[in-house]
N, C-alpha and C positions, 0 to 999 in steps of 0.2 A: 080216350077209350075208357069205358066203364070198368070199375074194379070187378064187376061180375062177368065181364066178357070171357075170360079163360074158362070159368065154370060153365057158362052157357055154350061155349064152343065144344067142350067135352060132351055135354048133354046132347047137343044137336048132332054130333058126329057118332054117338054111341050106336044107333041102329045100323048105320052104314058100316061101322067098324065090325059089328057082330056078323053082318051078312057077308061081307067080302073083304074089307081092308085088312083086318087082323091077320088073316091067312096070308095075304100078299105081303104084308109087312114082314112077317116071320120068315117067309121064304127068301125075300130079298136080303134082309139083314143077316141072315145066316151066312151070307157070302162075305160079310164084313169081318176082316181078320187084321191082326196086328194092332198098330195104333190107328185109331179111327177118328175122323172128323165128321161131326154131324152138323149140317147147315140148317139153321132154323128149327131148333129142337122143340119149340113151342111149349106145350104142357108136359113134355117128356113121355109121350105115348110109346116111343120106340125104346126107351131105356131098359125095360125088362127083357128085350129080345137080343141083346148083345151077348150072346153066349160064347162066341168065338173071338171076341176082341180082347186085347190085353189092356187097353185103356181107351176111353172115349173123351175127346174134347168137343163139347157141344156149344155152338154159338146161338144166341137168341137175342134180337134187338129189343124185344118187348119185356120190360121188367116184370109185369104182372104174369105173363105166361111163364117166364123163367122161374119166378117164385113158386108157381104151382107145380112146376116140374120137380122141385126139390122134395115134394111129398110122395113121389113115386117110390115103389119098392124095387130095388134092382141089386145085383150082386157084382157087376163089373165096376171098376174104378171110373167114375165120370166126373169131369170138371166142366162147369158151365161158365160162359163168358157173355157179358152183356154188350155185344157188338154185332154189326151187320156183316153181310157176306161180301160186300164190295171192297173191303179193306181188312184182311184177316191178320191178326196179331201173331202170326207164326212164321218161322223161317222156311226158306225154300226146302223142298224135298223132305218134309217132316212125316207125312202120313202114308200108310199102306192102303187105306181104304177111305172113301168119302161117301156119306149117306145123306140124302135129302128126300124127305117125303112131304108132299103137299106144301111145298115152300116156294118153288120158283114162280108161282102165280103171284106172290106178294113182294118179291124182291124188286125194288125200284129200278135197279140197273143190272138186269140178269146177265148181260154180256160181260160186264166187269166181274161179276161173281164167278162166272165160268173161268175167266182168266186167272182169278185168284185161286180157285180150286186146283187148276192145273199147276200153278206155281208152288203151292204148299204141299202138294202130293208128289210122291216119288214117281219116277218113270216106271210104267207098268202097274201103277196103282189102279184099283177097281173103283169106279164111280157108279154108285147105285142109287137110282132115282125112282120114285113113285109120284106121279103128278096127274092132276086133271088138266085137260087141254081143250082147245077149241075143236068142236066136232066138224067132221068133213061134210056132213049133211048141210046143204046150202041154207035151208030154212032154219034149222036148229042153230047153226053157226051164227046166222044173222040175229037170232033172238039173244044169243050170248053177247054179241056185239052191243046190242041195244041196252041190255041189262047191266053191262059191266060198270058204267059210271056210277050208278046207284049202289050196286053191289060192293064196289070198292069202298064207298063211304061207310057202309054198314059192317063190312067184314075185314077191317084192318088192312085195306089196300089190295085185297084179292082181285086179280084179273080173271074173270071167267073165260075170256077168249084168248088167253096167251098160248101161243104155239111153241111150247117148250122143246118139242122134238126138232123143229126147224132151227131153234137157237143152238141146240147141241150140234146139229149137222154143220152149222156155220162156224163152230168152234174148232179147236184142235184136238178134241177128244174123238175117239173111235167107238162107234156103237157096235157092240158085240151081239147083243140080244135085245129084242123089244117084244113086249106082249101087251095087248090091249084088252080091256074088259068094260062091262057096262056100255056096250055098243060104241066103244071108242072114246067114251068120256074120260076114262082113266087109262094110263099106261104105266108100265114098269120098263125101265131102260137100264141095261148094264153096259157101262162104257169102260174103256181102257185109256189111261193117260200115257200116250205114246210120245211124250215130248222129246225124248232123245232123238228119235228119227226125224221129227218135224223140226227140231232145233237145228239139226245138221243140214236138213234141206234148206232151211231159212238162211243159214250161214253161207251156203254155196251161192245163194242168190245175192248176197251182199257184195258190193264192189270192193 
């Protein structure tokens, strides 16, 4: 990756952020309370919006993106870690809230990441996501499929056609609220980590 990519990323996203995403980010992150985990913090776009968090632990596997995030202005205590989402360096039941914005498209093993999120967050923790997803429109969805291999190479592994909602539905998280915008290209999802009930149900099935 070029050392200019984080800067180019912020510049390319700026018009979209101003039109729609900044408002959505603020509304979503306003629900993040207590000790918060951010998955894939990138260049730190979300950092100024953590007004209700006590502390934020932010993971980002790309060192260039992480370095740029340190230049953001914010008031909440934020610690960054140079790690991926598939193996989180935190104890079980650590976090009250988890935030991820425009990140699941790039995670190599998203199912493992969801399992790790559930492990390190408390029972009843809020999981707050903003993602771009594969469109339901057959023609446009197929265009995303065709474009994805090239797009991944250009944009740090981003999958244009990843169906993140389906991944969540197949996980042990419960979707409480979903909103879509930009004709379904972007979604916000608020989930609940209800692992206490699912763990009990799993234990009953064990011999």
